[in-house]
Phi, psi and omega in degrees: 000149182242142175287156174293162179301147184302128180290161178306112186290345178268318182271356182303139178288337178271165178291137174222164176297346183258351183237004185234153172235154181251127180245126180229128190228121164067041173272069184250159188307314182299316181292314180300316183290347180262359183287130180232007183267347177201169178299130186292323179294320177296319176303312181298314179303316184290318181288326175295318177299316179297319180295317179294324177296318179302320179288316183298326182262007173071029179285144168299138183239125176248112186247120182242143174234167181233131171061028174285313182294331179282346182084003181276348182215162182266161174297170179305158179300152185305323182298322179286320179300321179291315182295327184249027180304131180091348177274128181291153174247149177249103182274146186214172173249343183283144174296319179270110182297335180295339179274002176264125186299315183294319178298309182298322178295322179295320177297314180297318181295330179299331175071024180244135179272342178262119181248117173273111190250136175222146180191159167238130359270155178303320188285350183225288188289346170265309186300314187296308178292330177297315179295319179295318180297316177300318180297332180265011173095005176280156170263128184248127178242112181267127177277091194296332180264013175237014178232160182204160180234180184282351173202163177298317182297316180296317180297311184292322178296321179295316179297321178296319180297317178295317181295319179297333179275356177115000177287157182244139179265132174228172177243169177300310178300323178295321177300313179303308186292323182290323179286325179285303173066319187218128179297341179292343177276071193294337184295336180252359180299314179302319178296320178301312180299315180298321179298318179294320179297314184292332180262007175075024185260014185258003183302121176077008183250136175243128178259134187245027179284163181285114182271355184286000000 
């Protein structure tokens, strides 16, 4: 069987490496250690996997931190620094990264209308820029299992608020699969397999692509 010809990767309604950008905000020690909406190690595994996927598929990456330059906060956790090595960070003092001029300029410069957004905390540093981005005509895709809040209630209320405003919820495995889309795109298949292995998503799955 043959796949249909590749759809326009820019106009596609689904996420593609050509129409999406990856936004990652505030995966710093204080924020990670305050997460109570999911297991923290799982959170770290998932956000590292999402970050590696963004790199493997060549997405523009906008990485923001808060209060590092002021000395009030620490740089991102080592796992994120390693996954995003060489990617610049936009440090800010505002809770809402959309209110930071450099951050907003970086999003605009990426030239993508679909924003895959991740942040800690869900209830603030994710919700506020997500709502602003939606208001300015961007499509926002929240990686729901790679973000977290200070409580289950706070996290879930924030996701509902974003969704009610028009944001879309996706998962880490869905992000991987949506960007890959077709096994015939062999150049990214090895990275895809590795991402699933590293995030623990291969249980019971057999991949039958040509390894030769």
